C-alpha angles and dihedrals in degrees: 000000000000090000091052091050090059090058090069122183125207114304118258122221111264118226115210131223117209108283117253095241097051120134120217143160111251126207120190108268127234096200138039118291129145111231121171116234127170111293113261106230093195099064131058142176115264088196139359120175145164116196132184117194127179116225110233098232132051123235119210091345092305128106120223129220120199111222116198128180121183140161140172128201120206090240136027114269133205088242130013119189136170122192124188140183125198120199126193116197089342097311127107109249104158140037126193131186130164128168137176135175126232096011140109100212139062126184124175134167138188139170125233121197123213144175126203126013114313146175111233121197123181126186127183139189117209112202135185128185111203125197109199091171135355090274104025111085127176135166144215125209141183137171132213136178144182135196126202131181112208117197113201107171136150088227099057141027120274106278143169135193141169096206120023115249101179136044090252091053091048089053092049091048092052092048095048093043092050096046092048096046093047092054093046094045090053093052095043095046092048091051094044090053093048091051094043093231111175097226093189086073095055142063108221135195137153120262089248090067096051096090089058088057095049094103095028108071115203115257112288096025125106118221091256093048092049091050089054092049090051093047094050091044092057091044087058094043091053094050098038105029112022091045091043139283114281114224131210093259092054095258122128124226122196115254096226111120091018120133123261106279115251115222119210121191116192114234092230087061092236102109144033121195128192116201113209124188115188129213090273093056094252116141131222129180126216115202133200123186108212117221119169 
């Protein structure tokens, strides 16, 4: 990859997310919007899950996967919101967003159709905005994820698994993992080269791996700092990915069929980048300046 980075292409315009250290006046919202506030240490999630389940029978030659996101806080919150992304073979195929006021629980379900064997990866952000007083706002957050391999072959019954239990399933897992990673690596490396991003200065990982890092801060971050990075990251993803990808000319293109976003955290802990590649293969870069 380093060799490819040296063969840099023209620099693309960088779009900026609101910096982490920004100050603003907040007015209670009347619609959904993720805004990071200091984490409330006195509340916690009793549950937070993302579940993918294959339906046993096909419909019109397509299989169906039930996608369920749910979470429950241990106390009612001013605003509860869950946001989810579902990727199939590295491409965004489903969006989910549910919000309610003055509640502790959110449950939402959707169905995704597919054809041919696929790797499905779902990632969710569970958010709570808590108003302790009219001017004292805090938040609670949690992530969850699920991965499902669906095998739709003429040579075997329709099947799905999370972890392979047979030699055949191990082979299918290797095939689907390899095909997906090769396609993503090609897109990411091409965009990184065009933007002249010095990858040796960053730790990178796909959005689908972020939930696994929730309780494992990257080196140099405290637990509280890492929580803030995650909260601001999802605030930016909601505004600039869930609601559509903003282009250089000011237009917005829907994020469906875009590649899994690649997250890059600078090793000096001063910057977070999110690399977005839309359905047309065009890249955009979201940028957060970290200031603790």
